[in-house]
C-alpha positions as CSV (number, residue, x, y, z in Angstrom):
1,M,0.0,0.0,0.0
2,D,1.5,3.4,-0.9
3,D,1.4,6.5,1.3
4,S,-1.7,7.9,-0.6
5,E,-3.6,4.7,0.0
6,V,-2.7,4.7,3.7
7,L,-3.8,8.3,4.1
8,A,-7.1,7.7,2.2
9,E,-7.9,4.6,4.3
10,A,-7.0,6.5,7.5
11,L,-9.4,9.3,6.6
12,G,-12.2,6.9,5.4
13,V,-11.9,8.1,1.8
14,E,-12.9,5.5,-0.8
15,S,-9.9,5.9,-3.1
16,T,-6.7,7.8,-3.8
17,G,-8.5,9.7,-6.6
18,A,-11.2,10.8,-4.1
19,L,-8.4,11.9,-1.7
20,A,-6.8,14.0,-4.5
21,D,-10.2,15.5,-5.2
22,L,-10.6,16.5,-1.5
23,L,-7.1,17.9,-1.3
24,R,-7.0,19.8,-4.6
25,P,-9.1,22.8,-3.4
26,F,-6.5,23.4,-0.7
27,G,-3.7,23.6,-3.3
28,V,-2.2,20.2,-2.3
29,Q,-0.6,18.4,-5.2
30,P,1.0,14.9,-5.1
31,R,4.8,14.8,-4.7
32,P,6.9,13.2,-7.4
33,P,7.0,9.4,-7.2
34,F,9.8,8.2,-4.9
35,V,11.4,5.0,-3.6
36,R,11.4,3.9,0.0
37,N,12.7,0.6,1.2
38,G,13.1,-0.4,-2.4
39,L,9.4,0.2,-3.2
40,K,7.9,2.8,-5.5
41,R,5.7,5.1,-3.5
42,R,3.3,8.0,-4.0
43,G,2.2,10.6,-1.5
44,Y,2.0,14.2,-0.5
45,W,4.4,16.5,1.3
46,R,3.6,16.6,5.1
47,Q,3.7,20.4,5.2
48,D,1.1,20.6,2.4
49,I,-1.2,18.3,4.3
50,E,-0.7,20.3,7.5
51,A,-1.4,23.5,5.6
52,A,-4.6,22.0,4.2
53,I,-5.7,21.0,7.7
54,A,-5.1,24.5,9.0
55,A,-6.9,26.0,6.0
56,A,-9.9,23.7,6.4
57,A,-10.1,24.5,10.1
58,A,-10.2,28.2,9.2
59,G,-12.8,27.6,6.6
60,Q,-10.5,28.6,3.8
61,T,-9.5,27.1,0.4
62,V,-7.2,28.4,-2.3
63,P,-8.1,29.2,-5.8
64,T,-7.3,26.5,-8.3
65,A,-6.6,26.9,-12.0
């Protein structure tokens, strides 16, 4: 399971695509693919997730193109 799948499951989101849809209005984009422990992984930068949490708590979103 990659990092995006773990995060989606922890948040009760049905898929990584649905997770991306939820994060996009907060300006969160996936990080480039990376390798950890010899496995190809996908995910998001922690600081972007933390900023999205703070923005959501404040009732804010960022404009998207």
